[in-house]
N, C-alpha and C positions, 0 to 999 in steps of 0.2 A: 536131792535125796536124803542128807544127812537130817533135814528137817523134817521129811516124812517118817524116818526111823525113829527119831525123838519121840514123835506123837505115837508110837506103837504100830505104825502101818510097816508091812513086808513089799518090797519091790522088788522086781526082776527086769531087766534091761537086755533083750536081745539086740545082737550087734547087727546093724543095717550097713555097716562099714565097710565090708569085707573087700580085698581088692578083686580084679578081674569083672569081666561083664556080667551083670544080672541085673533083673528090671523089677517091677512092680511085683509080679506074683512070684518071684524069687523071695522077695523081702516079706510078703504076706504069709509065705509059707512058713518061712523063720518065725514070724510072730505066733503063726498058729499053733506050731510044734512047742514053743514056749507054754503057751495056755494049757497045752496038754500034761504039764508038769505040776501044775496048780489041784491041791486036791480037791476031789469033787464037793461041793456044798460050800466051798470058800467064798464069800464075795469078792468080787474082783471089779477094778475099773481099770477099763483101758485107754491109755493116754498115748495120743500121738500129737508129735509137734512139725509144724510145716508140711514137709512133702510126706512125712509119715502118718499125715491124718488120712491120706488115700489107703496107705499101708492098712491101717488099723480097722477102718471099715471093711477092707476085704477080708482082714483075719476075722474080725467078727461075724462075718457072713459066713465063712467057714465053719466057725466054732459059735453059733449064738447061743448055745445053751452055755457056756463058759462064763460068759461076759455079763454083768450086771448094770454096766453103765459104760459109756463111752464118751469119751472128754477129748476134744480137739484144742490145743494150742497153737492159735494164729495157723490153723491147719487149711490145707486145700484139700476140698471134698467135693464130692459130687454123686449123681445117680450112677447106674450101670452104664460103662461106657466113657466117663469121665476119666481125664488124665490132666496131668500138669499141663501140656502144651494145650490142651483143649480149654481149660479154666482161665488159663494166663492171656496177657495181652497179647499183641503181636510183638511190641517191642522187647519184651522177655523174651518169647521163643526166639528172636533175632539174635539177641544177644547170647543166650544158650548155645545155639548152634554154631556161633561165630568162636565161642569159647572151646568148644567140643574140637573145633578144628585147628586149635593151637596145641591140642594134647599129643599130637603124633599118630596115634590110630584111628583119632576121630571118634571113640567111643566113650571119652570119660571126661568129664568136665573139671578143669583145676579149680581146688578150693579159692574162694574168693578171700579177702582178708577179713579180719573181724569187725573192722568198721562197716563192712557192709550188713551186718546184722543189726547194728546197733552199740556195738561193744567199744568202748573207748577208754575205759580206766584201763592203767597201764597193767596193773596185775592180772586182771581180767582178760586182756587183751595177750598176754604172754601165755597164760593158761590154756586160752582156745586156741591161739595160732598152732600151739603143739599137737592139738588134737584134730584140727580139720583134715579131711581127706577128699582126694577128687571122689566125684560122684558119676556113677554110670550114666550116660546118655539115655538107656532105655527105661530108667526110671522117671524119666520124663515123658517120653512117648508112649509107653505102655499105658492101655485103657482097662480100667478096674472092670472085673468080671463078679457081678453080683446077683443072685439069685433072688434077693428080697429078704432073706432072713435077717440081714442088718436092719431092716426097718422096724424089726420088733424090738429092738435094743434100744433103750432110751438114751439121748445124747444131750450133751451140754457144750458150747463151744464159747472159749476163753479168747476173745481177741482184743489184741494190743492197740493201745491211742500213742500217738498217731498211727493211723492204719497206712501199711505198704500195699496191701491189696485187698480186695474187699471179703475178707475171711468171714465178716459177721453174716454177709448177703448168701456166702455158700451154704452155711450153717442154716439160716433161716429157711434158704428154699427145702432144706430137710428136714424140717419140722423140729430143730434142735432148739432149745433154750439159749441164749446167747449173753454173756456176761464180758463187761468190759473191763482190761486192765491197764493202767498207765505203764508205759515201758516200751521198749524197743522189740524187735522180733524174737532176739533172744532172751526173753524176759528170763527165762528159768535161771540164768546166769548173773544178770545185772539186779534182778528184785527176786531174789529168790523166795523171801518170806511171805508176801502179800499172794504168789501164785502157789505157794504150799498150804495157806489158809482157805484159797478158794477150794482146792484140791480135796483137803481133808474134810471140807463142807459138803461133799458130794454123798449121794446116797450111797451106802456100801462103805468099805475101805479101801483106799488105793493101792493095791498090790503091784499094780504094773506101770511104768513111767516109760513110755516107748520114746527114747530120743538118743542123739548121739552127740550133742553139743555140750550140754550144760548138766549142772546138778540142781535139785531140789531138796 
């Protein structure tokens, strides 16, 4: 976000890392509520990274008149009824359910190490490790509820290379423009400058960057 601020963009970052059991619909409502704080007529780009790709699409479906452009950064995304578990391969689903089984109540996924997101630099690893939190299992299982309003919001998907999952194909199926960016899944932490340049080149000005892991 410092790079966006230096270019004159304003950012808001709703927190989706709250403790306790919650799901995709709760997170979408959190983002939609944040959209309500943006002055009417201000250009707004809504950005979602990874799981938050599903969140921002549902939030935009709730507030389509507030969003000028949607941007997914290595984002999970799909039509009405899509979920993380529905989009992911079986091995992913099995691994997440196994991780949940180790968490005590079985409802939360322990945070993986930074290396799982492609973060290996010592300073970046230390910064990220202190901010990763467990993720509620319901964020993986709940399916999006879309009434079609989000389909009227133009979208762009930035997919990282080498690919971890087919984020570009998810976006193409939705009719989004796709842009490749070399870097790991948490590219906003490892390569913030090229990502910031792409965001600043979007239609409108980015006043929202929805993400819990890194800064741009």
